[in-house]
N, C-alpha and C positions, 0 to 999 in steps of 0.2 A: 400528425404532430411530430415535428422534428425534435431531436434532443437539443438541449441548450448548448451542448458541446459543439454541435454542427452550426447552430445559429450564431454562436459567439465563440469562435475558435481561440481567442485570447484567453477565455476562461479555461479552456482545456489545458493551455500551457500553464496557467496559474494554479491549477488544481492537480493535474496529473503528473507534471514534471516534479514538483516537490514531493509528491507521494512516492514516486520512483526513487528519488534521491534519499528520502528517509528510510525506505525499505532496504536500499543498498547499504546505507550507513549502519542500520541495525544489524544487517548480516555481517558486515565487516567487524563491527565492535561487539559481537555477541558474547565474547568471552572476556571483554574488558569491563572495568567498573563503570565506564561511560555508556555501556550498552543499555543499562536500565534508564538512564537519562534520555537517551535517544528514543527508547520505546515510549516513554512518557510524552516526549515532544511529538512523536508520531501519533499517539492517541489524541492529543490536543489539536494537532493539525487536522486530523480527520474530522473531528467535531466541528472545527471552524469551517472546513471545506464543505461539509454538508449544509451548514448554516448559510454559507455564501451561495451554494447552489439554489437553495430555497429563495434567497433574496433576489437572485438574478432571474427568477422566473422559471426555475426548473421544477419538475414534478417528481412523482415517485419513480418514473423510469430513469431519470437522470441520477437520482440517488442510488438506485439499484445498480446501474452501470458502474458508478464509482465504487460502490461497496464490492461488487463482484470483481472488478479490476484489482482492487486492493487485496481482496482475499486470495486471489490467484497468486499475487506476488508474495503474500505471507505464507501460503502453502508451499510455494517453491523454495522459500527461505528455510522452512522447517522440514524439508524432506529428509528421510533417513539416509545415512551415509551408506555407500555401497559396501556390500560384504566382501571380504577378502576370500578368494578361492584358494583351495589347497590347505593342507595342514589338518590335523585332527584336534578336536577339543580334548583337553587333558583334565 
């Protein structure tokens, strides 16, 4: 059984590209007052995307691939800042 993203590549564009754009926008606006609004839109989009995956004939594997892809982007967005070398703690 193939993934629905392979059978219907336009669905991959309609689901994965907006997810990438919303994650990037949330990263850029993380310290702005619009950051919370983008996060809420991101959650709403993910809910709608999972619903569309189910409607288009996707299964658990398709939803799992989408959620794993999205969680990797979210983890990259929230990685800790690199520590500065040198200097002593005072």
